[in-house]
DRENPA-3360 file (N, C-alpha, C; in nm, 2 decimals, always signed):
BEGIN
1 = XXXXXXXX = +0.09/-0.12/-0.01/+0.01/-0.01/+0.00/+0.09/+0.13/+0.01 ~ +0.08/+0.21/-0.08/+0.15/+0.33/-0.11/+0.07/+0.47/-0.06 ~ +0.14/+0.55/+0.00/+0.08/+0.66/+0.07/+0.12/+0.78/+0.00 ~ +0.02/+0.86/-0.04/+0.07/+1.00/-0.11/-0.01/+1.10/-0.03 ~ +0.06/+1.22/+0.00/+0.01/+1.32/+0.07/-0.05/+1.44/-0.04 ~ -0.05/+1.41/-0.15/-0.11/+1.52/-0.25/-0.27/+1.48/-0.28 ~ -0.33/+1.58/-0.28/-0.47/+1.57/-0.32/-0.50/+1.55/-0.49 ~ -0.41/+1.60/-0.55/-0.41/+1.61/-0.69/-0.29/+1.54/-0.75;
9 = XXXXXXXX = -0.31/+1.46/-0.88/-0.18/+1.42/-0.91/-0.11/+1.53/-1.02 ~ +0.04/+1.53/-0.99/+0.09/+1.63/-1.06/+0.13/+1.58/-1.21 ~ +0.13/+1.67/-1.30/+0.17/+1.65/-1.46/+0.29/+1.73/-1.46 ~ +0.37/+1.66/-1.56/+0.50/+1.70/-1.58/+0.49/+1.83/-1.68 ~ +0.55/+1.95/-1.66/+0.54/+2.06/-1.75/+0.70/+2.13/-1.76 ~ +0.71/+2.19/-1.87/+0.83/+2.26/-1.87/+0.79/+2.39/-1.95 ~ +0.74/+2.50/-1.89/+0.69/+2.62/-1.95/+0.72/+2.73/-1.88 ~ +0.76/+2.84/-1.95/+0.79/+2.95/-1.87/+0.65/+3.02/-1.79;
17 = XXXXXXXX = +0.66/+3.07/-1.66/+0.58/+3.10/-1.56/+0.60/+3.25/-1.51 ~ +0.51/+3.33/-1.50/+0.53/+3.46/-1.42/+0.50/+3.41/-1.29 ~ +0.59/+3.48/-1.20/+0.58/+3.45/-1.05/+0.63/+3.58/-0.99 ~ +0.52/+3.63/-0.90/+0.54/+3.75/-0.83/+0.55/+3.72/-0.68 ~ +0.65/+3.75/-0.61/+0.67/+3.74/-0.47/+0.71/+3.86/-0.42 ~ +0.65/+3.90/-0.30/+0.66/+4.02/-0.24/+0.66/+4.16/-0.34 ~ +0.57/+4.14/-0.44/+0.55/+4.27/-0.52/+0.64/+4.25/-0.65 ~ +0.75/+4.17/-0.63/+0.86/+4.15/-0.73/+0.84/+4.04/-0.84;
25 = XXXXXXXX = +0.84/+4.06/-0.97/+0.83/+3.96/-1.06/+0.97/+3.88/-1.05 ~ +0.96/+3.75/-1.05/+1.10/+3.68/-1.07/+1.13/+3.64/-1.21 ~ +1.26/+3.66/-1.24/+1.30/+3.64/-1.38/+1.31/+3.49/-1.41 ~ +1.29/+3.45/-1.54/+1.34/+3.31/-1.59/+1.25/+3.23/-1.49 ~ +1.15/+3.21/-1.44/+1.07/+3.11/-1.38/+1.01/+3.03/-1.48 ~ +1.02/+2.88/-1.44/+0.98/+2.78/-1.52/+0.90/+2.70/-1.44 ~ +0.78/+2.63/-1.48/+0.70/+2.54/-1.42/+0.73/+2.42/-1.45 ~ +0.79/+2.34/-1.34/+0.84/+2.20/-1.39/+0.71/+2.10/-1.37;
33 = XXXXXXXX = +0.61/+2.11/-1.29/+0.50/+2.02/-1.30/+0.39/+2.11/-1.24 ~ +0.26/+2.05/-1.26/+0.13/+2.14/-1.22/+0.02/+2.04/-1.20 ~ -0.05/+2.08/-1.08/-0.19/+2.01/-1.07/-0.30/+2.11/-1.04 ~ -0.40/+2.06/-1.00/-0.52/+2.14/-0.96/-0.49/+2.20/-0.84 ~ -0.39/+2.15/-0.77/-0.37/+2.22/-0.63/-0.22/+2.30/-0.63 ~ -0.15/+2.29/-0.70/-0.03/+2.37/-0.70/+0.07/+2.34/-0.81 ~ +0.20/+2.38/-0.81/+0.31/+2.36/-0.91/+0.43/+2.38/-0.84 ~ +0.52/+2.32/-0.92/+0.67/+2.32/-0.90/+0.76/+2.42/-0.99;
41 = XXXXXXXX = +0.80/+2.52/-0.93/+0.86/+2.61/-0.99/+1.00/+2.62/-0.98 ~ +1.08/+2.63/-1.08/+1.24/+2.66/-1.09/+1.27/+2.81/-1.13 ~ +1.37/+2.85/-1.05/+1.40/+3.00/-1.09/+1.55/+3.03/-1.06 ~ +1.60/+3.11/-1.13/+1.74/+3.14/-1.11/+1.78/+3.21/-0.98 ~ +1.67/+3.29/-0.93/+1.67/+3.39/-0.82/+1.68/+3.29/-0.71 ~ +1.73/+3.35/-0.56/+1.71/+3.28/-0.47/+1.58/+3.31/-0.40 ~ +1.52/+3.22/-0.34/+1.40/+3.26/-0.25/+1.46/+3.24/-0.11 ~ +1.40/+3.33/-0.02/+1.41/+3.31/+0.11/+1.29/+3.24/+0.20;
49 = XXXXXXXX = +1.32/+3.20/+0.30/+1.18/+3.13/+0.37/+1.10/+3.21/+0.41 ~ +1.12/+3.35/+0.44/+1.02/+3.44/+0.48/+0.94/+3.50/+0.37 ~ +0.97/+3.45/+0.25/+0.89/+3.51/+0.15/+0.76/+3.38/+0.13 ~ +0.65/+3.38/+0.17/+0.55/+3.30/+0.17/+0.44/+3.30/+0.05 ~ +0.41/+3.41/+0.03/+0.28/+3.44/-0.06/+0.31/+3.50/-0.18 ~ +0.25/+3.47/-0.30/+0.26/+3.55/-0.41/+0.15/+3.52/-0.53 ~ +0.18/+3.56/-0.64/+0.09/+3.53/-0.74/+0.16/+3.49/-0.86 ~ +0.08/+3.40/-0.94/+0.14/+3.34/-1.06/+0.06/+3.33/-1.18;
57 = XXXXXXXX = +0.14/+3.34/-1.29/+0.05/+3.34/-1.41/+0.12/+3.24/-1.51 ~ +0.03/+3.17/-1.57/+0.09/+3.06/-1.67/+0.01/+3.07/-1.81 ~ +0.08/+3.06/-1.93/+0.01/+3.08/-2.06/+0.03/+2.94/-2.15 ~ -0.05/+2.89/-2.18/-0.04/+2.75/-2.27/-0.10/+2.78/-2.39 ~ -0.02/+2.75/-2.50/-0.08/+2.77/-2.63/-0.11/+2.63/-2.68 ~ -0.26/+2.60/-2.71/-0.30/+2.46/-2.76/-0.41/+2.48/-2.87 ~ -0.35/+2.42/-2.99/-0.49/+2.43/-3.10/-0.49/+2.57/-3.14 ~ -0.39/+2.65/-3.14/-0.42/+2.79/-3.19/-0.49/+2.86/-3.08;
65 = XXXXXXXX = -0.49/+2.85/-2.96/-0.57/+2.91/-2.85/-0.46/+2.93/-2.75 ~ -0.49/+3.04/-2.67/-0.42/+3.06/-2.56/-0.49/+3.05/-2.43 ~ -0.44/+2.96/-2.36/-0.50/+2.94/-2.22/-0.42/+3.01/-2.10 ~ -0.50/+3.09/-2.03/-0.43/+3.16/-1.94/-0.48/+3.12/-1.80 ~ -0.39/+3.10/-1.70/-0.42/+3.07/-1.55/-0.36/+3.18/-1.48 ~ -0.42/+3.22/-1.38/-0.38/+3.33/-1.29/-0.44/+3.28/-1.15 ~ -0.35/+3.28/-1.06/-0.39/+3.25/-0.90/-0.28/+3.30/-0.81 ~ -0.33/+3.28/-0.67/-0.24/+3.33/-0.57/-0.21/+3.20/-0.49;
73 = XXXXXXXX = -0.08/+3.21/-0.43/-0.04/+3.08/-0.37/+0.03/+3.11/-0.24 ~ +0.06/+3.00/-0.18/+0.15/+3.00/-0.06/+0.26/+2.90/-0.09 ~ +0.40/+2.94/-0.06/+0.52/+2.84/-0.08/+0.50/+2.74/+0.01 ~ +0.52/+2.61/+0.00/+0.52/+2.49/+0.08/+0.65/+2.44/+0.11 ~ +0.76/+2.44/+0.04/+0.89/+2.41/+0.04/+0.98/+2.49/-0.05 ~ +1.13/+2.49/-0.03/+1.20/+2.53/-0.11/+1.34/+2.45/-0.11 ~ +1.41/+2.44/-0.20/+1.54/+2.37/-0.21/+1.61/+2.43/-0.32 ~ +1.74/+2.40/-0.31/+1.87/+2.44/-0.41/+1.88/+2.30/-0.49;
81 = XXXXXXXX = +1.85/+2.33/-0.62/+1.88/+2.21/-0.71/+2.02/+2.19/-0.73 ~ +2.08/+2.08/-0.82/+2.19/+2.05/-0.83/+2.26/+2.14/-0.95 ~ +2.18/+2.22/-1.02/+2.23/+2.30/-1.13/+2.23/+2.44/-1.07 ~ +2.22/+2.46/-0.92/+2.23/+2.59/-0.88/+2.12/+2.70/-0.89 ~ +1.99/+2.62/-0.96/+1.88/+2.69/-0.95/+1.77/+2.67/-0.81 ~ +1.69/+2.75/-0.77/+1.62/+2.73/-0.67/+1.47/+2.68/-0.71 ~ +1.43/+2.56/-0.67/+1.32/+2.51/-0.69/+1.21/+2.52/-0.55 ~ +1.08/+2.57/-0.58/+0.99/+2.58/-0.47/+0.87/+2.51/-0.52;
89 = XXXXXXXX = +0.78/+2.44/-0.41/+0.67/+2.40/-0.42/+0.54/+2.50/-0.39 ~ +0.45/+2.52/-0.46/+0.34/+2.63/-0.43/+0.22/+2.56/-0.41 ~ +0.14/+2.58/-0.32/-0.01/+2.53/-0.32/-0.11/+2.68/-0.35 ~ -0.19/+2.67/-0.44/-0.27/+2.72/-0.45/-0.36/+2.78/-0.35 ~ -0.39/+2.92/-0.33/-0.48/+2.95/-0.22/-0.60/+3.04/-0.27 ~ -0.59/+3.07/-0.39/-0.71/+3.15/-0.44/-0.70/+3.14/-0.60 ~ -0.81/+3.13/-0.69/-0.83/+3.12/-0.82/-0.99/+3.13/-0.85 ~ -1.03/+3.21/-0.92/-1.19/+3.23/-0.94/-1.22/+3.14/-1.05;
97 = XXXXXXXX = -1.35/+3.09/-1.07/-1.41/+3.01/-1.16/-1.35/+3.00/-1.27 ~ -1.35/+3.10/-1.36/-1.26/+3.10/-1.50/-1.13/+3.05/-1.50 ~ -1.05/+3.09/-1.39/-0.91/+3.03/-1.38/-0.93/+2.90/-1.33 ~ -1.01/+2.83/-1.27/-1.02/+2.71/-1.22/-1.03/+2.62/-1.35 ~ -1.13/+2.66/-1.44/-1.15/+2.62/-1.57/-1.03/+2.59/-1.64 ~ -0.96/+2.71/-1.65/-0.84/+2.71/-1.74/-0.72/+2.62/-1.68 ~ -0.73/+2.63/-1.55/-0.63/+2.53/-1.48/-0.66/+2.37/-1.52 ~ -0.80/+2.35/-1.51/-0.84/+2.21/-1.53/-0.78/+2.18/-1.69;
105 = XXXXXXXX = -0.80/+2.27/-1.80/-0.79/+2.22/-1.91/-0.62/+2.23/-1.96 ~ -0.54/+2.30/-1.85/-0.41/+2.29/-1.87/-0.35/+2.15/-1.83 ~ -0.40/+2.10/-1.69/-0.38/+2.00/-1.65/-0.42/+1.88/-1.74 ~ -0.54/+1.89/-1.78/-0.58/+1.79/-1.89/-0.50/+1.77/-2.01 ~ -0.46/+1.89/-2.07/-0.38/+1.89/-2.18/-0.25/+1.82/-2.14 ~ -0.20/+1.84/-2.04/-0.08/+1.77/-2.00/-0.09/+1.63/-1.98 ~ -0.20/+1.58/-1.91/-0.24/+1.45/-1.92/-0.24/+1.38/-2.06 ~ -0.29/+1.45/-2.15/-0.30/+1.38/-2.29/-0.17/+1.38/-2.31;
113 = XXXX = -0.10/+1.48/-2.32/+0.06/+1.49/-2.35/+0.14/+1.35/-2.31 ~ +0.11/+1.34/-2.18/+0.20/+1.22/-2.11/+0.16/+1.10/-2.17 ~ +0.02/+1.08/-2.19/-0.05/+0.95/-2.22/-0.02/+0.90/-2.35 ~ +0.03/+1.02/-2.46/+0.06/+0.96/-2.60/+0.18/+0.97/-2.63;
% end
């Protein structure tokens, strides 16, 4: 019997993402995986433990359409990766119904990509 603490499965992703923490947009942020509950972000910038909340914006282009997700988050963990980038896991704390629909479309699109 395996145990997982996640409420939603994560889908691999490798897309640029806009991340704002403490009123500052981070440079070169990349979304590494995504779920309905959060995502893993990799950045060149360092993140300090007291930076806990922020905003995220992701644009996915699929079938000649732009799908945009925007939401607020809290940082759950931070680690320095082997290539000297910082990775952090975030949990979504707020997104409206339109962004909920768009997030579901992004996650389902990634599920289709992984399965094909």
